C-alpha positions in Angstrom: 76.1 -27.9 33.2 79.3 -26.9 34.9 78.4 -28.4 38.7 76.4 -30.9 40.3 75.8 -31.2 44.0 74.5 -34.4 45.1 73.2 -34.9 49.1 72.0 -38.2 49.7 71.0 -40.9 52.5 70.9 -39.8 56.0 70.9 -36.1 55.7 68.3 -35.0 58.2 69.9 -32.9 60.8 69.1 -29.0 60.2 72.5 -28.1 60.7 73.6 -30.6 58.1 70.8 -29.4 55.3 72.1 -25.9 55.8 75.7 -27.0 55.1 74.2 -28.4 51.5 72.6 -24.9 50.9 76.2 -23.5 51.8 78.1 -25.5 49.2 75.6 -25.6 46.6 76.1 -21.4 46.7 79.8 -21.7 47.2 79.7 -23.3 44.2 77.1 -22.1 42.2 75.4 -25.2 41.3 73.5 -25.4 38.8 71.8 -28.4 40.0 71.2 -30.0 43.2 70.1 -33.8 42.9 68.8 -35.2 46.2 69.0 -39.2 46.6 66.5 -40.0 49.1 66.5 -39.9 53.1 67.0 -36.2 53.0 64.5 -34.6 55.2 63.5 -31.5 53.2 61.5 -28.4 54.0 60.2 -25.7 52.8 62.7 -23.4 54.1 65.3 -25.8 52.7 63.9 -25.8 48.9 63.7 -22.1 49.6 67.4 -21.4 50.3 68.3 -23.3 47.3 66.0 -21.7 44.9 69.2 -20.7 43.2 69.5 -23.9 41.9 67.3 -26.7 39.9 66.5 -29.3 42.8 65.5 -32.7 41.6 64.8 -35.7 44.5 64.2 -39.3 44.5 62.5 -40.7 47.4 64.6 -42.7 49.9 63.8 -45.7 52.0 63.5 -43.8 55.2 61.5 -40.7 54.0 58.4 -40.2 55.5 54.8 -38.9 54.0 55.5 -35.1 54.9 58.8 -35.2 52.8 57.5 -36.9 49.9 54.1 -34.3 50.2 56.9 -31.5 50.5 58.8 -32.5 47.2 55.5 -33.3 45.2 54.1 -29.6 46.3 57.4 -28.2 44.8 57.6 -30.6 41.8 61.0 -31.7 42.4 60.4 -35.4 42.9 61.5 -37.4 39.8 60.5 -41.0 40.5 59.8 -42.7 37.7 60.5 -39.6 35.4 63.0 -38.0 33.1 63.5 -34.1 33.4 65.8 -32.3 31.0 67.9 -29.4 32.3 70.2 -27.3 30.4 69.9 -30.2 27.7 71.1 -33.0 30.3 68.4 -35.8 30.8 68.2 -36.8 34.4 66.2 -40.3 35.1 64.8 -41.1 38.7 64.6 -44.4 40.5 63.2 -43.8 44.0 63.0 -46.3 46.9 59.0 -46.1 47.3 58.4 -48.1 44.1 61.6 -49.1 42.5 60.2 -51.7 40.3 57.5 -49.2 39.1 60.2 -46.5 38.5 62.2 -48.7 36.7 59.7 -50.1 34.3 58.5 -46.3 33.6 61.8 -45.3 32.6 62.7 -48.6 30.5 59.2 -48.2 28.8 60.0 -44.7 27.7 62.6 -46.1 25.8 64.7 -43.0 25.7 68.4 -42.0 27.0 69.5 -40.5 30.1 72.6 -38.6 31.0 72.2 -39.0 34.6 70.5 -41.8 36.7 69.5 -40.9 40.0 69.1 -44.0 41.8 68.7 -44.6 45.6 69.1 -48.6 45.6 72.3 -49.2 43.4 71.9 -51.5 40.3 72.7 -55.1 40.6 76.6 -55.8 40.4 77.6 -52.1 40.8 78.7 -50.6 44.3 76.4 -52.9 45.6 78.8 -55.3 47.7 78.0 -56.0 51.6 80.8 -56.5 53.8 82.3 -58.9 55.1 81.0 -61.6 52.9 80.9 -59.3 49.6 77.5 -60.0 48.8 75.6 -58.2 45.8 72.8 -56.4 47.4 71.9 -54.3 44.2 68.5 -54.4 42.3 68.4 -56.1 38.8 65.7 -53.6 38.1 67.6 -50.8 38.5 70.5 -52.5 36.4 67.6 -53.4 33.9 67.6 -49.3 33.6 71.5 -48.9 33.3 71.7 -51.6 30.3 68.6 -50.2 28.6 69.3 -46.3 28.8 72.8 -46.1 29.1 73.3 -43.4 31.1 77.0 -41.7 31.3 76.6 -41.1 35.0 74.8 -43.0 37.9 74.2 -41.5 41.4 73.5 -43.8 44.0 72.2 -42.7 47.5 72.2 -46.0 49.4 75.8 -46.9 49.1 77.7 -48.1 51.6 80.5 -45.5 51.4 81.2 -42.5 49.5 82.9 -44.1 46.0 83.4 -43.8 42.4 83.7 -46.7 40.2 82.3 -47.7 36.9 79.1 -49.8 36.0 78.8 -50.8 32.6 80.3 -47.6 30.6 78.9 -45.3 33.2 80.6 -43.7 36.0 78.9 -44.7 39.4 78.9 -42.4 42.3 77.8 -43.5 45.4 77.2 -40.8 47.7 76.5 -42.0 51.5 75.6 -39.1 53.5 77.9 -36.8 52.0 77.6 -33.5 49.5 79.2 -34.9 46.3 80.6 -31.9 44.0 80.7 -33.1 40.5 82.2 -30.8 37.4 80.5 -32.7 34.3 78.8 -35.7 33.2 82.3 -37.1 32.4 83.8 -35.9 35.9 87.5 -34.8 35.9 87.1 -34.0 39.4 84.7 -35.1 42.1 84.8 -33.8 45.3 83.0 -35.7 48.6 82.3 -33.4 51.6 81.3 -35.0 54.7 78.3 -33.9 56.7 78.7 -34.0 60.5 76.2 -36.0 62.0 75.6 -33.1 64.7 76.8 -29.8 65.7 77.4 -28.3 68.9 
């Protein structure tokens, strides 16, 4: 897999959705991963037809977004999907514990874990007190399935870190272009909240 694009939380403005499409096309993304709170619609998914789109639910996603995702078979909450030999698992925000249990019980490895909420102890410190806000259920998936790459949608800022042996990337209202499962190059592309 040559490029991944990850668009996440609070990407709802139509101009920002168009920006995601433009970045995906410019790097010829094989996969576009949506980490929740992305206001997808039919037009957006049609414009991304050149890429495989996978999505997990976010805490702000409404029922319409989930219906569109299910209709287009892109929602992977609690599932493992293989794309070009890369196994991608999803833990959404709607049923985080159920998704975590489903993935753990599958007992299989994943190359990429797509999660809306951070795992406990991984990109989960809330300022100013640095309190851990990550979920232990998601951390159990990390410890059990040992992904190479963890992509977190509900991160407080765009960040790269480690989580166990995995590389963890927090996306936070950006488009992230990742060059491989063991990335040597990661680009964070901010999305403007509004366009004039």
